[in-house]
All heavy atoms as TSV, in Angstrom:
chain	resi	resn	atom	element	x	y	z
A	1	LEU	N	N	5.911	-21.217	3.761
A	1	LEU	CA	C	4.887	-20.720	4.684
A	1	LEU	C	C	5.308	-19.739	5.589
A	1	LEU	O	O	4.743	-18.743	5.936
A	1	LEU	CB	C	4.155	-21.848	5.299
A	1	LEU	CG	C	3.043	-21.543	6.191
A	1	LEU	CD1	C	1.922	-21.141	5.370
A	1	LEU	CD2	C	2.685	-22.936	6.935
A	2	GLN	N	N	6.580	-19.907	6.122
A	2	GLN	CA	C	7.152	-18.951	7.116
A	2	GLN	C	C	7.590	-17.659	6.456
A	2	GLN	O	O	7.235	-16.666	7.035
A	2	GLN	CB	C	8.401	-19.516	7.757
A	2	GLN	CG	C	8.950	-18.772	8.940
A	2	GLN	CD	C	10.112	-19.524	9.594
A	2	GLN	OE1	O	10.610	-20.322	9.087
A	2	GLN	NE2	N	10.428	-19.014	10.751
A	3	THR	N	N	7.883	-17.782	5.242
A	3	THR	CA	C	8.292	-16.556	4.441
A	3	THR	C	C	7.051	-15.703	4.085
A	3	THR	O	O	6.901	-14.471	4.301
A	3	THR	CB	C	8.945	-16.779	3.138
A	3	THR	OG1	O	10.064	-17.660	3.478
A	3	THR	CG2	C	9.413	-15.539	2.426
A	4	GLN	N	N	5.884	-16.452	3.825
A	4	GLN	CA	C	4.691	-15.829	3.445
A	4	GLN	C	C	4.126	-15.135	4.688
A	4	GLN	O	O	3.628	-14.152	4.566
A	4	GLN	CB	C	3.681	-16.764	3.038
A	4	GLN	CG	C	2.417	-16.241	2.518
A	4	GLN	CD	C	1.486	-17.374	2.015
A	4	GLN	OE1	O	1.670	-18.522	2.148
A	4	GLN	NE2	N	0.394	-16.949	1.386
A	5	ASN	N	N	4.197	-15.787	5.860
A	5	ASN	CA	C	3.726	-15.012	7.116
A	5	ASN	C	C	4.530	-13.827	7.547
A	5	ASN	O	O	3.994	-12.786	7.935
A	5	ASN	CB	C	3.774	-16.023	8.214
A	5	ASN	CG	C	2.661	-17.218	8.113
A	5	ASN	OD1	O	1.831	-16.959	7.541
A	5	ASN	ND2	N	3.094	-18.170	8.835
A	6	ALA	N	N	5.814	-13.793	7.109
A	6	ALA	CA	C	6.647	-12.692	7.310
A	6	ALA	C	C	6.293	-11.589	6.397
A	6	ALA	O	O	6.237	-10.342	6.830
A	6	ALA	CB	C	8.284	-13.088	7.109
A	7	VAL	N	N	6.079	-11.875	5.242
A	7	VAL	CA	C	5.710	-10.774	4.238
A	7	VAL	C	C	4.330	-10.187	4.574
A	7	VAL	O	O	4.160	-8.961	4.532
A	7	VAL	CB	C	5.603	-11.446	2.707
A	7	VAL	CG1	C	4.950	-10.397	1.734
A	7	VAL	CG2	C	6.927	-11.799	2.355
A	8	ILE	N	N	3.349	-10.992	5.070
A	8	ILE	CA	C	2.190	-10.461	5.499
A	8	ILE	C	C	2.282	-9.584	6.716
A	8	ILE	O	O	1.659	-8.595	6.799
A	8	ILE	CB	C	1.132	-11.711	5.809
A	8	ILE	CG1	C	0.779	-12.453	4.391
A	8	ILE	CG2	C	-0.131	-11.226	6.607
A	8	ILE	CD1	C	-0.079	-13.608	4.696
A	9	ALA	N	N	3.164	-10.092	7.731
A	9	ALA	CA	C	3.243	-9.215	8.875
A	9	ALA	C	C	3.994	-7.866	8.587
A	9	ALA	O	O	3.538	-6.862	9.016
A	9	ALA	CB	C	4.242	-9.988	9.783
A	10	ILE	N	N	4.914	-7.895	7.623
A	10	ILE	CA	C	5.594	-6.625	7.213
A	10	ILE	C	C	4.701	-5.778	6.511
A	10	ILE	O	O	4.582	-4.563	6.769
A	10	ILE	CB	C	6.846	-6.890	6.273
A	10	ILE	CG1	C	7.866	-7.584	7.080
A	10	ILE	CG2	C	7.366	-5.717	5.676
A	10	ILE	CD1	C	9.086	-8.155	6.265
A	11	CYS	N	N	3.786	-6.320	5.652
A	11	CYS	CA	C	2.803	-5.456	4.935
A	11	CYS	C	C	1.760	-4.909	5.831
A	11	CYS	O	O	1.402	-3.704	5.725
A	11	CYS	CB	C	2.050	-6.144	3.856
A	11	CYS	SG	S	3.104	-6.706	2.408
A	12	LEU	N	N	1.257	-5.646	6.858
A	12	LEU	CA	C	0.394	-5.074	7.911
A	12	LEU	C	C	1.040	-3.914	8.694
A	12	LEU	O	O	0.407	-3.003	9.018
A	12	LEU	CB	C	-0.187	-6.287	8.756
A	12	LEU	CG	C	-1.152	-7.166	8.062
A	12	LEU	CD1	C	-1.543	-8.328	9.033
A	12	LEU	CD2	C	-2.379	-6.489	7.692
A	13	LEU	N	N	2.265	-4.155	9.143
A	13	LEU	CA	C	3.001	-3.198	9.877
A	13	LEU	C	C	3.191	-1.874	9.058
A	13	LEU	O	O	3.033	-0.815	9.468
A	13	LEU	CB	C	4.317	-3.693	10.345
A	13	LEU	CG	C	4.127	-4.771	11.594
A	13	LEU	CD1	C	5.538	-5.392	11.904
A	13	LEU	CD2	C	3.540	-4.143	12.785
A	14	ALA	N	N	3.559	-2.060	7.756
A	14	ALA	CA	C	3.554	-0.890	6.933
A	14	ALA	C	C	2.344	-0.160	6.773
A	14	ALA	O	O	2.315	1.192	6.830
A	14	ALA	CB	C	4.110	-1.295	5.587
A	15	LEU	N	N	1.190	-0.810	6.548
A	15	LEU	CA	C	-0.062	-0.127	6.514
A	15	LEU	C	C	-0.431	0.505	7.927
A	15	LEU	O	O	-0.996	1.561	7.804
A	15	LEU	CB	C	-1.213	-1.141	6.124
A	15	LEU	CG	C	-1.165	-1.730	4.681
A	15	LEU	CD1	C	-2.197	-2.793	4.625
A	15	LEU	CD2	C	-1.436	-0.577	3.776
A	16	LEU	N	N	-0.078	-0.097	9.009
A	16	LEU	CA	C	-0.337	0.497	10.283
A	16	LEU	C	C	0.481	1.824	10.367
A	16	LEU	O	O	-0.096	2.883	10.889
A	16	LEU	CB	C	-0.049	-0.480	11.423
A	16	LEU	CG	C	-0.318	0.092	12.756
A	16	LEU	CD1	C	-1.774	0.368	12.994
A	16	LEU	CD2	C	0.280	-0.973	13.752
A	17	GLN	N	N	1.700	1.768	9.991
A	17	GLN	CA	C	2.596	2.920	10.094
A	17	GLN	C	C	2.082	4.041	9.122
A	17	GLN	O	O	2.011	5.251	9.587
A	17	GLN	CB	C	4.045	2.686	9.666
A	17	GLN	CG	C	4.916	3.739	9.717
A	17	GLN	CD	C	6.340	3.509	9.211
A	17	GLN	OE1	O	6.560	2.459	8.774
A	17	GLN	NE2	N	7.222	4.373	9.253
A	18	ALA	N	N	1.709	3.716	7.933
A	18	ALA	CA	C	1.060	4.645	7.152
A	18	ALA	C	C	-0.141	5.371	7.653
A	18	ALA	O	O	-0.389	6.592	7.493
A	18	ALA	CB	C	0.854	4.085	5.726
A	19	LEU	N	N	-1.034	4.561	8.138
A	19	LEU	CA	C	-2.318	5.171	8.773
A	19	LEU	C	C	-1.977	6.097	10.008
A	19	LEU	O	O	-2.547	7.168	10.094
A	19	LEU	CB	C	-3.266	3.926	9.263
A	19	LEU	CG	C	-4.544	4.324	9.871
A	19	LEU	CD1	C	-5.329	4.976	8.669
A	19	LEU	CD2	C	-5.193	3.194	10.451
A	20	VAL	N	N	-0.940	5.729	10.792
A	20	VAL	CA	C	-0.599	6.503	11.982
A	20	VAL	C	C	0.036	7.856	11.419
A	20	VAL	O	O	-0.289	8.931	11.943
A	20	VAL	CB	C	0.452	5.659	12.925
A	20	VAL	CG1	C	1.104	6.744	13.844
A	20	VAL	CG2	C	-0.338	4.659	13.642
A	21	GLN	N	N	0.749	7.787	10.446
A	21	GLN	CA	C	1.368	9.064	9.807
A	21	GLN	C	C	0.301	9.978	9.192
A	21	GLN	O	O	0.379	11.137	9.346
A	21	GLN	CB	C	2.530	8.640	8.822
A	21	GLN	CG	C	3.704	8.136	9.490
A	21	GLN	CD	C	4.838	7.916	8.520
A	21	GLN	OE1	O	4.754	8.184	7.342
A	21	GLN	NE2	N	5.956	7.395	9.036
A	22	LEU	N	N	-0.613	9.375	8.546
A	22	LEU	CA	C	-1.648	10.117	7.998
A	22	LEU	C	C	-2.522	10.794	9.050
A	22	LEU	O	O	-2.895	11.875	8.809
A	22	LEU	CB	C	-2.644	9.204	7.086
A	22	LEU	CG	C	-2.037	8.751	5.765
A	22	LEU	CD1	C	-2.968	7.690	5.185
A	22	LEU	CD2	C	-1.866	9.894	4.830
A	23	ILE	N	N	-2.894	10.259	10.133
A	23	ILE	CA	C	-3.655	10.767	11.097
A	23	ILE	C	C	-3.019	11.682	11.969
A	23	ILE	O	O	-3.501	12.896	12.204
A	23	ILE	CB	C	-4.309	9.595	11.954
A	23	ILE	CG1	C	-5.253	8.773	11.197
A	23	ILE	CG2	C	-5.050	10.064	13.165
A	23	ILE	CD1	C	-5.791	7.548	11.846
A	24	PHE	N	N	-1.817	11.439	12.471
A	24	PHE	CA	C	-1.074	12.278	13.461
A	24	PHE	C	C	-0.106	13.225	12.837
A	24	PHE	O	O	-0.093	14.376	13.511
A	24	PHE	CB	C	-0.470	11.468	14.369
A	24	PHE	CG	C	-1.337	10.530	15.245
A	24	PHE	CD1	C	-1.325	9.237	15.145
A	24	PHE	CD2	C	-2.114	11.210	16.269
A	24	PHE	CE1	C	-2.136	8.398	15.985
A	24	PHE	CE2	C	-2.960	10.409	17.082
A	24	PHE	CZ	C	-2.957	8.962	16.909
A	25	PHE	N	N	0.344	13.096	11.685
A	25	PHE	CA	C	1.312	13.984	11.165
A	25	PHE	C	C	0.870	14.694	9.889
A	25	PHE	O	O	1.080	15.971	9.781
A	25	PHE	CB	C	2.700	13.186	10.815
A	25	PHE	CG	C	3.383	12.528	12.061
A	25	PHE	CD1	C	3.433	11.184	12.060
A	25	PHE	CD2	C	3.694	13.366	13.026
A	25	PHE	CE1	C	3.979	10.584	13.194
A	25	PHE	CE2	C	4.286	12.772	14.127
A	25	PHE	CZ	C	4.357	11.400	14.239
A	26	ILE	N	N	0.167	14.141	9.023
A	26	ILE	CA	C	-0.359	14.847	7.792
A	26	ILE	C	C	-1.651	15.438	8.025
A	26	ILE	O	O	-2.007	16.351	7.199
A	26	ILE	CB	C	-0.193	13.809	6.603
A	26	ILE	CG1	C	1.185	13.189	6.511
A	26	ILE	CG2	C	-0.635	14.528	5.320
A	26	ILE	CD1	C	1.273	12.137	5.389
A	27	ASP	N	N	-2.380	15.077	8.948
A	27	ASP	CA	C	-3.739	15.608	9.187
A	27	ASP	C	C	-4.692	15.497	8.002
A	27	ASP	O	O	-5.281	16.436	7.645
A	27	ASP	CB	C	-3.776	17.015	9.703
A	27	ASP	CG	C	-3.087	17.029	11.024
A	27	ASP	OD1	O	-3.252	16.042	11.838
A	27	ASP	OD2	O	-2.531	18.138	11.455
A	28	VAL	N	N	-4.695	14.364	7.275
A	28	VAL	CA	C	-5.502	14.079	6.018
A	28	VAL	C	C	-7.003	14.273	6.452
A	28	VAL	O	O	-7.862	14.897	5.798
A	28	VAL	CB	C	-5.146	12.888	5.394
A	28	VAL	CG1	C	-6.134	12.423	4.197
A	28	VAL	CG2	C	-3.823	12.896	4.793
A	29	TRP	N	N	-7.432	13.765	7.521
A	29	TRP	CA	C	-8.818	13.673	7.895
A	29	TRP	C	C	-9.288	15.024	8.406
A	29	TRP	O	O	-10.552	15.087	8.364
A	29	TRP	CB	C	-9.023	12.575	8.992
A	29	TRP	CG	C	-8.364	11.287	8.611
A	29	TRP	CD1	C	-7.301	10.732	9.450
A	29	TRP	CD2	C	-8.602	10.558	7.549
A	29	TRP	NE1	N	-6.927	9.585	8.788
A	29	TRP	CE2	C	-7.681	9.402	7.598
A	29	TRP	CE3	C	-9.416	10.552	6.467
A	29	TRP	CZ2	C	-7.710	8.383	6.680
A	29	TRP	CZ3	C	-9.311	9.530	5.461
A	29	TRP	CH2	C	-8.487	8.464	5.661
A	30	TYR	N	N	-8.544	15.990	8.783
A	30	TYR	CA	C	-9.125	17.240	9.418
A	30	TYR	C	C	-8.596	18.444	8.439
A	30	TYR	O	O	-8.674	19.553	8.924
A	30	TYR	CB	C	-8.285	17.443	10.739
A	30	TYR	CG	C	-8.699	16.376	11.715
A	30	TYR	CD1	C	-7.553	15.427	12.028
A	30	TYR	CD2	C	-9.870	16.010	12.060
A	30	TYR	CE1	C	-7.886	14.494	12.909
A	30	TYR	CE2	C	-10.141	15.094	13.020
A	30	TYR	CZ	C	-9.157	14.179	13.500
A	30	TYR	OH	O	-9.497	13.282	14.275
A	31	GLU	N	N	-8.428	18.222	7.147
A	31	GLU	CA	C	-8.114	19.339	6.235
A	31	GLU	C	C	-9.420	20.167	6.067
A	31	GLU	O	O	-10.553	19.600	6.017
A	31	GLU	CB	C	-7.450	18.878	4.971
A	31	GLU	CG	C	-8.562	18.183	3.989
A	31	GLU	CD	C	-7.875	17.827	2.640
A	31	GLU	OE1	O	-6.614	17.726	2.674
A	31	GLU	OE2	O	-8.712	17.620	1.724
A	32	LYS	N	N	-9.139	21.426	5.843
A	32	LYS	CA	C	-10.306	22.248	5.589
A	32	LYS	C	C	-10.411	22.639	4.160
A	32	LYS	O	O	-9.358	22.626	3.439
A	32	LYS	CB	C	-10.156	23.596	6.395
A	32	LYS	CG	C	-10.226	23.412	7.909
A	32	LYS	CD	C	-9.980	24.724	8.704
A	32	LYS	CE	C	-9.954	24.453	10.151
A	32	LYS	NZ	N	-9.062	23.420	10.696
A	33	GLY	N	N	-11.614	22.872	3.683
A	33	GLY	CA	C	-11.819	23.284	2.242
A	33	GLY	C	C	-12.176	22.033	1.486
A	33	GLY	O	O	-12.766	21.158	1.850
A	34	THR	N	N	-11.705	22.067	0.176
A	34	THR	CA	C	-12.086	20.896	-0.694
A	34	THR	C	C	-11.209	19.678	-0.367
A	34	THR	O	O	-10.234	19.684	0.364
A	34	THR	CB	C	-11.771	21.370	-2.217
A	34	THR	OG1	O	-10.394	21.583	-2.217
A	34	THR	CG2	C	-12.559	22.670	-2.470
A	35	PHE	N	N	-11.730	18.573	-0.959
A	35	PHE	CA	C	-11.121	17.226	-0.722
A	35	PHE	C	C	-10.124	16.947	-1.846
A	35	PHE	O	O	-9.907	15.802	-1.995
A	35	PHE	CB	C	-12.152	16.287	-0.524
A	35	PHE	CG	C	-12.801	16.370	0.804
A	35	PHE	CD1	C	-14.106	16.947	0.867
A	35	PHE	CD2	C	-12.286	15.905	1.937
A	35	PHE	CE1	C	-14.768	17.131	2.123
A	35	PHE	CE2	C	-12.908	16.000	3.201
A	35	PHE	CZ	C	-14.105	16.645	3.302
A	36	TRP	N	N	-9.658	17.902	-2.595
A	36	TRP	CA	C	-8.835	17.497	-3.804
A	36	TRP	C	C	-7.612	16.884	-3.340
A	36	TRP	O	O	-7.031	15.973	-3.850
A	36	TRP	CB	C	-8.559	18.771	-4.567
A	36	TRP	CG	C	-9.669	19.267	-5.465
A	36	TRP	CD1	C	-10.431	20.439	-5.127
A	36	TRP	CD2	C	-10.267	18.627	-6.553
A	36	TRP	NE1	N	-11.493	20.443	-6.129
A	36	TRP	CE2	C	-11.351	19.418	-7.004
A	36	TRP	CE3	C	-9.872	17.378	-7.195
A	36	TRP	CZ2	C	-12.117	18.886	-8.143
A	36	TRP	CZ3	C	-10.662	17.107	-8.315
A	36	TRP	CH2	C	-11.792	17.850	-8.713
A	37	ASN	N	N	-6.988	17.410	-2.228
A	37	ASN	CA	C	-5.711	16.780	-1.610
A	37	ASN	C	C	-5.998	15.211	-1.288
A	37	ASN	O	O	-5.135	14.530	-1.579
A	37	ASN	CB	C	-5.211	17.534	-0.511
A	37	ASN	CG	C	-4.629	18.865	-0.837
A	37	ASN	OD1	O	-4.184	19.116	-1.966
A	37	ASN	ND2	N	-4.631	19.784	0.070
A	38	LEU	N	N	-7.044	14.941	-0.744
A	38	LEU	CA	C	-7.468	13.761	-0.279
A	38	LEU	C	C	-7.643	12.879	-1.519
A	38	LEU	O	O	-7.151	11.606	-1.588
A	38	LEU	CB	C	-8.693	13.546	0.595
A	38	LEU	CG	C	-9.040	12.274	1.148
A	38	LEU	CD1	C	-7.848	11.681	1.999
A	38	LEU	CD2	C	-10.330	12.538	1.941
A	39	ALA	N	N	-8.249	13.336	-2.646
A	39	ALA	CA	C	-8.576	12.604	-3.746
A	39	ALA	C	C	-7.262	12.281	-4.481
A	39	ALA	O	O	-7.013	11.108	-4.993
A	39	ALA	CB	C	-9.521	13.411	-4.669
A	40	ILE	N	N	-6.380	13.232	-4.580
A	40	ILE	CA	C	-5.115	12.955	-5.293
A	40	ILE	C	C	-4.308	12.014	-4.342
A	40	ILE	O	O	-3.657	11.079	-4.940
A	40	ILE	CB	C	-4.284	14.335	-5.428
A	40	ILE	CG1	C	-4.905	15.211	-6.546
A	40	ILE	CG2	C	-2.882	13.993	-5.780
A	40	ILE	CD1	C	-4.522	16.582	-6.488
A	41	PHE	N	N	-4.443	12.092	-3.075
A	41	PHE	CA	C	-3.616	11.058	-2.294
A	41	PHE	C	C	-4.134	9.710	-2.464
A	41	PHE	O	O	-3.430	8.748	-2.495
A	41	PHE	CB	C	-3.750	11.553	-0.805
A	41	PHE	CG	C	-3.158	10.515	0.105
A	41	PHE	CD1	C	-1.745	10.369	0.166
A	41	PHE	CD2	C	-3.841	9.605	0.826
A	41	PHE	CE1	C	-1.145	9.564	1.192
A	41	PHE	CE2	C	-3.359	8.780	1.763
A	41	PHE	CZ	C	-1.978	8.734	1.784
A	42	ILE	N	N	-5.445	9.541	-2.501
A	42	ILE	CA	C	-6.101	8.247	-2.693
A	42	ILE	C	C	-5.730	7.679	-4.073
A	42	ILE	O	O	-5.399	6.538	-4.176
A	42	ILE	CB	C	-7.613	8.275	-2.460
A	42	ILE	CG1	C	-7.863	8.561	-1.011
A	42	ILE	CG2	C	-8.268	7.032	-2.918
A	42	ILE	CD1	C	-9.359	8.755	-0.634
A	43	SER	N	N	-5.759	8.530	-5.148
A	43	SER	CA	C	-5.406	8.046	-6.375
A	43	SER	C	C	-3.911	7.613	-6.496
A	43	SER	O	O	-3.615	6.602	-7.085
A	43	SER	CB	C	-5.733	9.048	-7.457
A	43	SER	OG	O	-4.977	10.235	-7.308
A	44	THR	N	N	-3.028	8.338	-5.736
A	44	THR	CA	C	-1.659	8.066	-5.756
A	44	THR	C	C	-1.492	6.543	-5.144
A	44	THR	O	O	-0.698	5.764	-5.603
A	44	THR	CB	C	-0.838	9.162	-4.998
A	44	THR	OG1	O	-1.011	10.308	-5.762
A	44	THR	CG2	C	0.701	8.772	-5.032
A	45	VAL	N	N	-2.128	6.584	-3.926
A	45	VAL	CA	C	-2.000	5.233	-3.256
A	45	VAL	C	C	-2.446	4.071	-4.052
A	45	VAL	O	O	-1.977	2.933	-4.070
A	45	VAL	CB	C	-2.662	5.324	-1.810
A	45	VAL	CG1	C	-2.806	3.955	-1.120
A	45	VAL	CG2	C	-1.886	6.231	-0.882
A	46	SER	N	N	-3.588	4.297	-4.820
A	46	SER	CA	C	-4.078	3.248	-5.668
A	46	SER	C	C	-3.252	2.795	-6.771
A	46	SER	O	O	-3.017	1.669	-6.908
A	46	SER	CB	C	-5.481	3.616	-6.209
A	46	SER	OG	O	-6.457	4.123	-5.285
A	47	ILE	N	N	-2.608	3.812	-7.467
A	47	ILE	CA	C	-1.553	3.569	-8.455
A	47	ILE	C	C	-0.394	2.759	-7.879
A	47	ILE	O	O	0.062	1.694	-8.394
A	47	ILE	CB	C	-1.131	4.706	-9.153
A	47	ILE	CG1	C	-2.246	5.339	-9.867
A	47	ILE	CG2	C	0.081	4.546	-9.925
A	47	ILE	CD1	C	-1.977	6.766	-10.404
A	48	ILE	N	N	0.175	3.203	-6.685
A	48	ILE	CA	C	1.258	2.459	-6.100
A	48	ILE	C	C	0.761	0.966	-5.626
A	48	ILE	O	O	1.592	0.145	-5.958
A	48	ILE	CB	C	1.668	3.179	-4.853
A	48	ILE	CG1	C	2.487	4.471	-5.268
A	48	ILE	CG2	C	2.645	2.281	-4.043
A	48	ILE	CD1	C	2.722	5.369	-4.124
A	49	PHE	N	N	-0.411	0.786	-5.122
A	49	PHE	CA	C	-0.830	-0.466	-4.841
A	49	PHE	C	C	-1.059	-1.376	-6.105
A	49	PHE	O	O	-0.605	-2.535	-6.087
A	49	PHE	CB	C	-2.195	-0.496	-4.158
A	49	PHE	CG	C	-2.870	-1.704	-3.883
A	49	PHE	CD1	C	-2.383	-2.489	-2.886
A	49	PHE	CD2	C	-3.866	-2.259	-4.636
A	49	PHE	CE1	C	-2.931	-3.817	-2.663
A	49	PHE	CE2	C	-4.467	-3.482	-4.523
A	49	PHE	CZ	C	-3.923	-4.247	-3.393
A	50	ILE	N	N	-1.569	-0.829	-7.200
A	50	ILE	CA	C	-1.678	-1.660	-8.524
A	50	ILE	C	C	-0.302	-2.018	-8.904
A	50	ILE	O	O	-0.077	-3.206	-9.338
A	50	ILE	CB	C	-2.449	-0.655	-9.484
A	50	ILE	CG1	C	-3.977	-0.684	-9.072
A	50	ILE	CG2	C	-2.281	-1.475	-10.914
A	50	ILE	CD1	C	-4.663	0.275	-9.877
A	51	ILE	N	N	0.697	-1.190	-8.958
A	51	ILE	CA	C	1.946	-1.466	-9.443
A	51	ILE	C	C	2.607	-2.544	-8.533
A	51	ILE	O	O	3.173	-3.545	-9.125
A	51	ILE	CB	C	2.913	-0.236	-9.481
A	51	ILE	CG1	C	2.459	0.735	-10.554
A	51	ILE	CG2	C	4.305	-0.563	-9.584
A	51	ILE	CD1	C	3.082	2.143	-10.420
A	52	ILE	N	N	2.482	-2.383	-7.340
A	52	ILE	CA	C	3.112	-3.417	-6.422
A	52	ILE	C	C	2.469	-4.817	-6.456
A	52	ILE	O	O	3.034	-5.921	-6.657
A	52	ILE	CB	C	3.100	-2.970	-4.968
A	52	ILE	CG1	C	4.110	-1.818	-4.850
A	52	ILE	CG2	C	3.502	-4.075	-4.022
A	52	ILE	CD1	C	3.931	-1.126	-3.413
A	53	PHE	N	N	1.104	-4.724	-6.600
A	53	PHE	CA	C	0.324	-6.045	-6.609
A	53	PHE	C	C	0.652	-6.774	-7.990
A	53	PHE	O	O	0.878	-8.027	-7.838
A	53	PHE	CB	C	-1.226	-5.796	-6.433
A	53	PHE	CG	C	-2.045	-6.935	-6.670
A	53	PHE	CD1	C	-2.242	-7.794	-5.662
A	53	PHE	CD2	C	-2.709	-7.247	-7.920
A	53	PHE	CE1	C	-3.037	-8.922	-5.818
A	53	PHE	CE2	C	-3.463	-8.328	-7.943
A	53	PHE	CZ	C	-3.621	-9.177	-7.042
A	54	PHE	N	N	0.595	-6.106	-9.054
A	54	PHE	CA	C	0.714	-6.846	-10.291
A	54	PHE	C	C	2.271	-7.152	-10.502
A	54	PHE	O	O	2.543	-8.177	-11.153
A	54	PHE	CB	C	0.251	-6.008	-11.480
A	54	PHE	CG	C	-1.188	-6.072	-11.564
A	54	PHE	CD1	C	-2.043	-4.983	-11.344
A	54	PHE	CD2	C	-1.878	-7.269	-11.876
A	54	PHE	CE1	C	-3.507	-5.095	-11.394
A	54	PHE	CE2	C	-3.190	-7.464	-11.920
A	54	PHE	CZ	C	-3.957	-6.291	-11.709
A	55	SER	N	N	3.231	-6.343	-9.868
A	55	SER	CA	C	4.565	-6.821	-9.996
A	55	SER	C	C	4.658	-8.121	-9.223
A	55	SER	O	O	5.368	-8.962	-9.732
A	55	SER	CB	C	5.432	-5.799	-9.318
A	55	SER	OG	O	5.396	-4.622	-10.092
A	56	ILE	N	N	4.180	-8.189	-8.040
A	56	ILE	CA	C	4.342	-9.385	-7.325
A	56	ILE	C	C	3.610	-10.675	-8.062
A	56	ILE	O	O	4.125	-11.736	-8.028
A	56	ILE	CB	C	3.710	-9.395	-5.865
A	56	ILE	CG1	C	4.581	-8.327	-5.058
A	56	ILE	CG2	C	3.552	-10.666	-5.152
A	56	ILE	CD1	C	4.038	-7.943	-3.820
A	57	TRP	N	N	2.428	-10.278	-8.607
A	57	TRP	CA	C	1.715	-11.302	-9.455
A	57	TRP	C	C	2.515	-11.874	-10.681
A	57	TRP	O	O	2.573	-13.077	-10.837
A	57	TRP	CB	C	0.446	-10.690	-9.920
A	57	TRP	CG	C	-0.434	-11.533	-10.668
A	57	TRP	CD1	C	-1.198	-12.709	-10.064
A	57	TRP	CD2	C	-0.700	-11.644	-12.128
A	57	TRP	NE1	N	-1.905	-13.290	-11.222
A	57	TRP	CE2	C	-1.714	-12.677	-12.345
A	57	TRP	CE3	C	-0.291	-10.815	-13.118
A	57	TRP	CZ2	C	-2.069	-12.946	-13.656
A	57	TRP	CZ3	C	-0.694	-11.065	-14.335
A	57	TRP	CH2	C	-1.626	-12.164	-14.571
A	58	VAL	N	N	3.061	-10.921	-11.374
A	58	VAL	CA	C	3.921	-11.313	-12.470
A	58	VAL	C	C	5.090	-12.208	-12.004
A	58	VAL	O	O	5.404	-13.220	-12.594
A	58	VAL	CB	C	4.429	-10.172	-13.308
A	58	VAL	CG1	C	5.545	-10.393	-14.318
A	58	VAL	CG2	C	3.152	-9.449	-14.064
A	59	MET	N	N	5.736	-11.804	-10.982
A	59	MET	CA	C	7.001	-12.421	-10.530
A	59	MET	C	C	6.512	-13.859	-10.005
A	59	MET	O	O	7.289	-14.862	-10.238
A	59	MET	CB	C	7.656	-11.698	-9.401
A	59	MET	CG	C	8.472	-10.564	-9.873
A	59	MET	SD	S	9.398	-9.649	-8.627
A	59	MET	CE	C	8.136	-8.952	-7.608
A	60	ASN	N	N	5.406	-13.989	-9.363
A	60	ASN	CA	C	4.932	-15.322	-8.882
A	60	ASN	C	C	4.658	-16.277	-10.118
A	60	ASN	O	O	5.004	-17.408	-10.029
A	60	ASN	CB	C	3.647	-15.122	-7.998
A	60	ASN	CG	C	3.149	-16.454	-7.286
A	60	ASN	OD1	O	4.009	-17.160	-7.185
A	60	ASN	ND2	N	1.941	-16.484	-7.086
A	61	HIS	N	N	3.897	-15.686	-11.102
A	61	HIS	CA	C	3.654	-16.558	-12.207
A	61	HIS	C	C	4.903	-16.935	-13.011
A	61	HIS	O	O	4.990	-18.019	-13.584
A	61	HIS	CB	C	2.606	-15.825	-13.157
A	61	HIS	CG	C	1.246	-15.977	-12.593
A	61	HIS	ND1	N	0.438	-17.132	-12.805
A	61	HIS	CD2	C	0.559	-15.209	-11.805
A	61	HIS	CE1	C	-0.692	-16.993	-12.083
A	61	HIS	NE2	N	-0.740	-15.744	-11.599
A	62	LEU	N	N	5.876	-16.055	-13.211
A	62	LEU	CA	C	7.114	-16.371	-13.758
A	62	LEU	C	C	7.849	-17.419	-12.912
A	62	LEU	O	O	8.369	-18.288	-13.597
A	62	LEU	CB	C	8.012	-15.196	-13.962
A	62	LEU	CG	C	7.612	-14.202	-14.945
A	62	LEU	CD1	C	8.522	-12.908	-14.934
A	62	LEU	CD2	C	7.802	-14.694	-16.336
A	63	ASN	N	N	7.867	-17.295	-11.741
A	63	ASN	CA	C	8.509	-18.355	-10.793
A	63	ASN	C	C	7.773	-19.735	-11.049
A	63	ASN	O	O	8.409	-20.850	-11.158
A	63	ASN	CB	C	8.354	-18.012	-9.371
A	63	ASN	CG	C	9.237	-18.909	-8.541
A	63	ASN	OD1	O	10.158	-19.480	-8.929
A	63	ASN	ND2	N	8.749	-19.073	-7.217
A	64	GLU	N	N	6.416	-19.671	-11.137
A	64	GLU	CA	C	5.786	-21.000	-11.282
A	64	GLU	C	C	5.924	-21.624	-12.589
A	64	GLU	O	O	6.177	-22.845	-12.856
A	64	GLU	CB	C	4.227	-20.886	-11.077
A	64	GLU	CG	C	3.810	-20.609	-9.682
A	64	GLU	CD	C	2.224	-20.280	-9.638
A	64	GLU	OE1	O	1.658	-20.494	-10.682
A	64	GLU	OE2	O	1.971	-20.007	-8.549
A	65	ASN	N	N	6.131	-20.855	-13.633
A	65	ASN	CA	C	6.287	-21.244	-15.094
A	65	ASN	C	C	7.672	-21.714	-15.318
A	65	ASN	O	O	7.955	-22.341	-16.295
A	65	ASN	CB	C	5.879	-20.211	-16.066
A	65	ASN	CG	C	4.292	-20.048	-16.064
A	65	ASN	OD1	O	3.600	-20.920	-15.736
A	65	ASN	ND2	N	3.887	-18.787	-16.344
A	66	MET	N	N	8.692	-21.214	-14.535
A	66	MET	CA	C	10.067	-21.529	-14.737
A	66	MET	C	C	10.348	-22.841	-14.188
A	66	MET	O	O	11.430	-23.503	-14.611
A	66	MET	CB	C	11.063	-20.498	-14.168
A	66	MET	CG	C	10.992	-19.172	-14.910
A	66	MET	SD	S	11.509	-19.210	-16.612
A	66	MET	CE	C	13.192	-19.448	-16.389
A	67	HIS	N	N	9.650	-23.425	-13.300
A	67	HIS	CA	C	9.841	-24.808	-12.889
A	67	HIS	C	C	9.321	-25.930	-13.611
A	67	HIS	O	O	8.272	-25.913	-14.190
A	67	HIS	CB	C	9.295	-24.814	-11.266
A	67	HIS	CG	C	10.175	-24.044	-10.356
A	67	HIS	ND1	N	9.688	-23.206	-9.470
A	67	HIS	CD2	C	11.516	-23.957	-10.255
A	67	HIS	CE1	C	10.600	-22.715	-8.759
A	67	HIS	NE2	N	11.735	-23.020	-9.197
C-alpha cells in the first residue's frame, strides 16, 4: 500500500511537471497557425501512455500468476 501511494505520487508529480513545461516553455497552447503540432504531440503522448499502461498491466498479471 505504501509503495502504491509512492507510485501514484510520482506519477502525479510527473504529470504536473509535464503540464508546467508545456505551458511555460513549449507554448503549446499559444501556437499560431494550424494545430498539427498539437495533434502530433497528443498522439505521441497517447502512444507513450498506452505503452506504459499495458506494460504495467502485463507485469502485474505476470506477478499474480507466478504466485
